[in-house]
C-alpha positions in Angstrom: 0.0 0.0 0.0 2.8 2.5 0.8 4.3 2.2 -2.6 1.0 2.9 -4.3 0.4 5.9 -2.1 3.8 7.3 -2.9 3.3 6.7 -6.7 0.0 8.5 -6.4 1.5 11.5 -4.7 4.2 11.7 -7.3 1.6 11.5 -10.1 -0.4 14.3 -8.5 2.7 16.4 -8.2 3.7 15.9 -11.8 0.3 16.1 -13.6 -2.3 18.1 -11.6 -3.2 21.6 -12.8 -3.4 23.3 -9.5 -4.1 26.8 -10.9 -7.3 26.0 -12.9 -10.7 27.0 -11.5 -11.9 25.0 -8.5 -13.8 21.8 -9.4 -15.0 18.6 -7.7 -11.7 16.9 -8.5 -9.8 19.4 -6.4 -12.2 18.9 -3.5 -11.8 15.1 -3.8 -8.0 15.3 -3.8 -7.9 17.8 -0.9 -10.2 15.7 1.3 -8.4 12.5 0.5 -5.0 14.1 1.3 -6.4 15.6 4.5 -7.7 12.1 5.6 -4.3 10.6 4.8 -2.5 13.2 6.9 -5.1 12.7 9.7 -4.4 8.9 9.7 -0.6 9.5 9.7 -0.1 7.5 6.5 3.0 8.1 4.4 3.8 11.8 4.0 2.8 13.4 0.7 4.3 16.9 1.2 8.0 16.2 1.4 9.6 16.4 -2.0 6.4 17.5 -3.6 6.4 21.3 -3.4 3.6 22.0 -5.9 1.2 19.5 -4.2 2.2 20.7 -0.7 1.7 24.4 -1.5 -1.6 23.7 -3.1 -2.8 21.5 -0.2 -1.7 24.0 2.5 -3.6 26.8 0.6 -6.7 24.6 0.2 -6.7 23.9 3.9 -7.3 27.6 4.5 -10.7 27.5 2.7 -13.7 28.1 5.0 -15.2 24.7 4.0 -12.0 22.8 5.1 -11.7 24.9 8.3 -15.3 24.0 9.1 -14.9 20.3 8.6 -11.7 19.1 10.3 -11.1 15.4 10.9 -11.3 14.6 14.6 -11.4 11.7 17.0 -11.5 8.0 16.2 -12.4 6.6 12.8 -13.7 3.2 11.9 -12.2 2.2 8.5 
């Protein structure tokens, strides 16, 4: 699983158009990355400056601020 996550992070870093108008794909990626960070799964920010910058900026959106992950999850 770790290898697949890292490959996915690298793919996002290399191919995602972060400066296009917001769409549902951006929301899906941001919420997935936020969940991965919440679960302390392999880091996606180190070595991926475009993805990291975009994610950190996306986290500042009111919708992300209003819906943080918290507590125990049942996966």
